C-alpha positions as CSV (number, residue, x, y, z in Angstrom):
1,X,21.1,-61.7,-31.3
2,X,18.0,-62.1,-29.0
3,X,20.3,-62.4,-26.0
4,X,22.2,-59.3,-27.0
5,X,19.0,-57.4,-27.5
6,X,17.7,-58.5,-24.1
7,X,21.0,-57.4,-22.5
8,X,20.8,-53.9,-24.1
9,X,17.2,-53.5,-22.9
10,X,18.1,-54.5,-19.3
11,X,21.0,-52.1,-19.3
12,X,18.8,-49.2,-20.6
13,X,16.2,-50.0,-17.9
14,X,18.8,-50.0,-15.2
15,X,20.2,-46.7,-16.5
16,X,16.8,-45.0,-16.6
17,X,16.1,-46.2,-13.1
18,X,19.4,-44.9,-11.9
19,X,18.7,-41.5,-13.5
20,X,15.3,-41.4,-11.9
21,X,16.8,-42.1,-8.5
22,X,19.4,-39.4,-9.1
23,X,16.7,-36.9,-10.0
24,X,14.7,-37.8,-6.9
25,X,17.7,-37.4,-4.7
26,X,18.4,-33.9,-6.2
27,X,14.8,-32.8,-5.5
28,X,14.9,-33.9,-1.9
29,X,18.1,-32.0,-1.3
30,X,16.6,-28.6,-2.5
31,X,15.6,-26.3,0.4
32,X,11.9,-25.8,0.9
33,X,10.3,-22.4,1.2
34,X,8.3,-21.7,4.3
35,X,4.8,-20.4,3.8
36,X,5.9,-17.0,5.0
37,X,8.5,-16.7,2.2
38,X,6.0,-17.5,-0.6
39,X,4.8,-14.5,-2.4
40,X,7.4,-12.1,-0.9
41,X,8.2,-9.5,-3.5
42,X,11.7,-9.0,-4.8
43,X,13.0,-5.9,-3.0
44,X,15.6,-3.3,-3.6
45,X,17.0,-2.1,-0.3
46,X,17.9,1.4,0.9
47,X,17.8,3.6,-2.3
48,X,16.7,7.2,-2.8
49,X,13.6,6.6,-4.9
50,X,13.3,10.3,-5.6
51,X,15.7,9.8,-8.5
52,X,14.9,6.2,-9.5
53,X,12.5,4.5,-11.8
54,X,12.0,0.7,-12.4
55,X,14.4,0.6,-15.3
56,X,17.3,1.8,-13.1
57,X,16.4,-1.0,-10.6
58,X,16.7,-3.6,-13.3
59,X,13.0,-4.3,-13.4
60,X,12.0,-3.0,-16.8
61,X,9.8,-0.4,-18.4
62,X,8.3,2.4,-16.3
63,X,5.0,1.8,-18.2
64,X,4.4,-1.4,-16.3
65,X,3.3,-2.2,-12.8
66,X,5.3,-4.7,-10.8
67,X,3.1,-6.1,-8.1
68,X,5.6,-8.8,-7.1
69,X,8.4,-6.2,-6.6
70,X,9.1,-3.4,-4.1
71,X,11.8,-1.0,-3.1
72,X,12.8,0.4,0.3
73,X,13.2,4.2,0.3
74,X,16.4,5.2,2.1
75,X,15.0,8.4,3.6
76,X,12.3,6.9,5.8
77,X,12.4,3.1,5.2
78,X,9.1,3.1,3.4
79,X,8.4,0.0,1.3
80,X,7.2,1.3,-2.0
81,X,5.6,-0.1,-5.2
82,X,5.6,1.4,-8.7
83,X,2.5,2.8,-10.3
84,X,2.8,3.6,-14.0
85,X,1.1,6.5,-15.7
86,X,-2.3,5.7,-17.1
87,X,-6.0,6.3,-17.3
88,X,-8.8,5.0,-15.2
89,X,-12.6,5.6,-14.5
90,X,-12.8,7.5,-11.3
91,X,-16.0,7.4,-9.2
92,X,-19.0,5.0,-9.4
93,X,-22.6,4.8,-10.6
94,X,-25.5,2.9,-9.2
95,X,-26.0,-0.6,-10.7
96,X,-29.3,-1.1,-8.9
97,X,-31.5,0.5,-6.2
98,X,-30.3,-2.0,-3.6
99,X,-29.1,0.7,-1.1
100,X,-25.9,-0.1,0.7
101,X,-24.9,-2.8,-1.8
102,X,-25.2,-1.5,-5.3
103,X,-26.0,2.2,-4.9
104,X,-23.5,5.0,-4.2
105,X,-23.6,8.4,-2.5
106,X,-23.8,11.6,-4.7
107,X,-20.2,12.6,-3.9
108,X,-18.7,9.7,-6.0
109,X,-20.7,10.6,-9.1
110,X,-20.4,10.9,-12.0
111,X,-17.9,8.4,-13.2
112,X,-15.3,10.4,-15.2
113,X,-12.1,9.3,-17.0
114,X,-9.0,10.6,-15.3
115,X,-5.4,10.6,-16.7
116,X,-2.4,10.3,-14.4
117,X,0.5,11.5,-16.6
118,X,3.4,10.6,-14.3
119,X,4.4,7.3,-12.9
120,X,5.0,7.3,-9.1
121,X,6.0,5.3,-6.1
122,X,3.4,4.7,-3.5
123,X,3.7,3.1,0.0
124,X,3.0,-0.6,-0.2
125,X,1.2,0.0,3.1
126,X,0.5,2.7,5.6
127,X,3.3,4.4,7.6
128,X,4.0,2.5,10.7
129,X,4.3,3.5,14.4
130,X,8.0,2.6,14.2
131,X,8.5,5.0,11.2
132,X,6.5,7.8,12.8
133,X,8.4,7.6,16.1
134,X,11.6,8.0,14.2
135,X,10.2,11.0,12.5
136,X,9.0,12.6,15.7
137,X,12.4,12.2,17.3
138,X,14.2,13.6,14.3
139,X,11.7,16.4,13.8
140,X,12.0,17.2,17.5
141,X,8.4,18.2,18.1
142,X,4.8,17.0,18.1
143,X,3.7,20.3,16.5
144,X,4.3,21.7,13.1
145,X,5.5,25.3,12.5
146,X,2.0,26.6,12.7
147,X,1.4,24.9,16.1
148,X,-0.9,22.1,14.8
149,X,-0.7,18.8,16.7
150,X,0.9,16.0,14.6
151,X,-0.3,12.9,16.4
152,X,-2.1,12.1,19.7
153,X,0.2,10.1,21.9
154,X,-0.4,7.9,24.9
155,X,-1.2,9.9,28.0
156,X,-3.4,12.1,25.9
157,X,-5.8,9.4,24.8
158,X,-3.5,8.2,22.0
159,X,-2.6,4.7,20.8
160,X,0.7,3.1,19.8
161,X,3.1,5.9,20.6
162,X,4.1,7.4,24.0
163,X,6.5,10.0,25.3
164,X,9.5,8.7,27.4
165,X,11.7,11.5,28.7
166,X,12.5,13.8,25.9
167,X,11.9,11.1,23.2
168,X,9.0,9.1,21.8
169,X,8.8,5.4,21.8
170,X,6.5,2.7,20.4
171,X,4.3,0.6,22.6
172,X,5.6,-3.0,22.7
173,X,4.2,-5.1,19.9
174,X,2.8,-2.1,17.9
175,X,5.9,-1.4,15.9
176,X,4.6,-2.7,12.5
177,X,1.0,-1.5,13.1
178,X,-0.1,1.6,11.2
179,X,0.3,4.9,13.0
180,X,-3.1,6.2,14.0
181,X,-4.5,9.3,15.6
182,X,-2.3,11.3,13.2
183,X,-3.7,14.5,12.0
184,X,-3.7,15.7,8.4
185,X,-1.0,18.1,9.5
186,X,1.0,15.2,11.0
187,X,0.8,13.3,7.7
188,X,1.8,16.4,5.7
189,X,4.8,17.2,8.0
190,X,6.1,13.6,7.8
191,X,5.9,13.6,4.0
192,X,7.6,17.0,3.7
193,X,10.3,16.1,6.2
194,X,11.4,13.1,4.1
195,X,11.0,14.7,0.7
196,X,7.9,12.9,-0.2
197,X,4.2,13.8,-0.7
198,X,0.8,12.8,0.4
199,X,-1.2,11.1,-2.4
200,X,-3.9,13.1,-4.1
201,X,-7.3,11.5,-4.0
202,X,-7.0,10.6,-7.7
203,X,-3.6,9.0,-7.3
204,X,-4.8,7.0,-4.3
205,X,-7.9,5.7,-6.2
206,X,-5.8,4.9,-9.3
207,X,-3.4,2.8,-7.2
208,X,-6.3,1.1,-5.5
209,X,-8.5,0.4,-8.5
210,X,-6.2,0.3,-11.5
211,X,-7.0,1.0,-15.2
212,X,-10.1,-1.3,-15.1
213,X,-11.6,0.5,-12.1
214,X,-11.9,-2.5,-9.9
215,X,-14.6,-2.4,-7.2
216,X,-12.1,-3.6,-4.5
217,X,-8.3,-3.5,-4.7
218,X,-8.2,-7.2,-5.5
219,X,-11.0,-7.4,-8.0
220,X,-14.8,-7.4,-8.3
221,X,-15.9,-9.8,-5.6
222,X,-16.0,-9.0,-1.8
223,X,-13.9,-11.2,0.5
224,X,-13.8,-10.8,4.3
225,X,-10.4,-12.5,4.4
226,X,-8.6,-10.0,2.0
227,X,-8.7,-7.0,4.3
228,X,-8.8,-5.9,7.9
229,X,-12.5,-5.5,8.8
230,X,-14.9,-6.3,11.8
231,X,-14.7,-10.0,10.9
232,X,-11.0,-10.2,10.3
233,X,-9.0,-7.9,12.5
234,X,-6.5,-7.7,15.3
235,X,-7.0,-8.0,19.1
236,X,-5.1,-4.9,20.3
237,X,-6.3,-1.4,20.8
238,X,-7.0,-0.3,18.2
239,X,-7.6,-3.7,16.6
240,X,-5.5,-3.1,13.5
241,X,-3.3,-5.7,11.8
242,X,0.4,-5.4,11.1
243,X,0.8,-3.5,7.8
244,X,0.9,-5.5,4.7
245,X,0.0,-8.7,6.5
246,X,-2.7,-9.7,3.9
247,X,-1.0,-10.0,0.5
248,X,-4.1,-11.6,-1.0
249,X,-5.8,-8.2,-0.8
250,X,-3.1,-6.3,-2.8
251,X,-4.2,-4.1,-5.7
252,X,-3.0,-4.4,-9.3
253,X,0.2,-2.6,-8.5
254,X,1.0,-4.5,-5.3
255,X,-0.3,-1.9,-2.8
256,X,-1.7,-3.5,0.3
257,X,-4.2,-2.4,3.0
258,X,-6.1,-0.2,0.5
259,X,-9.3,-1.7,1.9
260,X,-9.4,-2.0,5.7
261,X,-7.0,-1.5,8.5
262,X,-7.2,2.3,8.8
263,X,-8.6,5.3,6.8
264,X,-6.0,7.3,5.0
265,X,-5.5,11.1,4.6
266,X,-5.1,12.5,1.1
267,X,-3.7,15.8,0.1
268,X,-7.0,17.3,-1.3
269,X,-9.6,19.5,0.2
270,X,-13.0,17.8,0.2
271,X,-16.0,19.0,-1.8
272,X,-19.1,16.8,-2.3
273,X,-19.7,18.1,-5.8
274,X,-16.1,18.1,-7.0
275,X,-16.5,15.3,-9.5
276,X,-18.9,17.4,-11.6
277,X,-16.2,19.9,-12.4
278,X,-12.8,18.3,-11.8
279,X,-10.1,18.4,-14.4
280,X,-9.6,15.1,-16.3
281,X,-5.8,15.3,-16.0
282,X,-3.9,15.0,-12.7
283,X,-6.8,16.5,-10.6
284,X,-5.6,18.1,-7.3
285,X,-9.0,18.7,-5.7
286,X,-10.7,22.0,-4.8
287,X,-8.6,25.0,-4.2
288,X,-10.0,25.5,-0.7
289,X,-12.3,24.0,1.8
290,X,-12.8,23.1,5.5
291,X,-12.3,19.3,5.4
292,X,-9.6,17.1,3.9
293,X,-10.3,13.9,1.9
294,X,-10.1,10.5,3.6
295,X,-9.9,7.2,1.7
296,X,-10.0,3.5,2.5
297,X,-12.1,2.0,5.3
298,X,-10.9,1.0,8.7
299,X,-11.0,-2.1,11.0
300,X,-14.6,-1.4,12.2
301,X,-17.8,-0.3,10.5
302,X,-20.9,-1.8,8.9
303,X,-21.7,-5.4,8.5
304,X,-21.8,-5.3,4.7
305,X,-19.1,-5.2,2.1
306,X,-20.2,-1.7,0.9
307,X,-17.9,0.5,3.0
308,X,-14.7,-1.2,1.7
309,X,-15.3,-0.3,-2.0
310,X,-12.4,1.7,-3.4
311,X,-14.5,4.4,-5.1
312,X,-16.0,5.6,-1.8
313,X,-14.9,8.9,-0.4
314,X,-14.6,10.1,3.2
315,X,-13.7,13.5,4.8
316,X,-12.6,15.0,8.1
317,X,-11.3,18.1,9.7
318,X,-7.6,18.3,9.3
319,X,-7.0,18.3,13.1
320,X,-8.9,15.0,13.5
321,X,-6.8,12.6,15.5
322,X,-8.9,9.5,16.0
323,X,-7.9,5.8,16.3
324,X,-8.8,4.8,12.8
325,X,-7.0,7.4,10.7
326,X,-3.5,6.9,9.3
327,X,-1.8,7.7,5.9
328,X,0.7,6.5,3.3
329,X,3.1,8.5,1.1
330,X,4.1,8.8,-2.5
331,X,7.2,9.8,-4.5
332,X,7.3,11.3,-8.0
333,X,10.8,10.5,-9.1
334,X,13.1,12.9,-11.0
335,X,15.3,10.5,-13.0
336,X,19.0,10.8,-13.0
337,X,20.1,9.3,-16.3
338,X,22.4,6.3,-16.3
339,X,22.2,5.5,-12.6
340,X,21.8,1.9,-11.8
341,X,21.3,0.1,-8.5
342,X,24.0,-2.4,-7.5
343,X,22.9,-6.0,-7.5
344,X,23.9,-6.6,-3.9
345,X,21.1,-4.2,-2.9
346,X,18.5,-6.6,-4.3
347,X,17.0,-9.3,-2.0
348,X,13.8,-10.5,-0.4
349,X,12.8,-8.7,2.8
């Protein structure tokens, strides 16, 4: 019996060893992901997001953010992320008298609760030079119907885009950089041409800060490596980074570059005292004004973390066309019941 028992134990040991070897062999045969593939969101390609919500893409409820997923809008190739309806504390209050670090200017006070009643798609990053050149060539002009300039191009002190014959082209290597020197009129014309909208100031801040009202898109603590800033920027002119190139700096809904790279136009007129009288539901800004709202911070600026806080407001004349202003777009979908996206349109970009 002892010999039989020893034989069984030996056979079991050999079998287990063989199984272990088999498992190790299977593991070594699996393809390894490159660092560039890690963290890439699941994408839905080439769909008209004006009529689609997350459920029709197979993601799930419209009441949830999906920071690891995105969809490419068919009209202009914008990569979009979903922002569910919700509430958030808009604005900021001083937490100390440490000017430049923990105090805020009067125009972001008081903190007030805002409700966004409709879920929406927002650009995962700013509109690029490549996208804007396509728009200019399809639109057929660098002026809107009222004669306002859309964007400053090379040859007129511009950056990234230049005229070539009767067309516009992107400067080599700047295709995926954010379009800059675009006026408020240029941002509005682009959005309207492709059936989208510019974000309101409230919608922009909600996408950046989330229901918890984060100090920065990624959370409460400042980090130089999570956005494009004077210590972490490109080498070209202007020294922007390619859009979306810092996924670690994404907001709660997956939106990138909401701190740094370029400032972004919003739809609203600017008023320094607007927060004291704004509506708590879907605020649209003042009914009139001279300047338009700018949000985000750009690649340059002060040496403290203060300017990159998501509650801070900026403003500029709508015809401003400087090297640190760009924009992103939003879509408020009108759902078509029952429509589903084919599985073959889902991949990783």
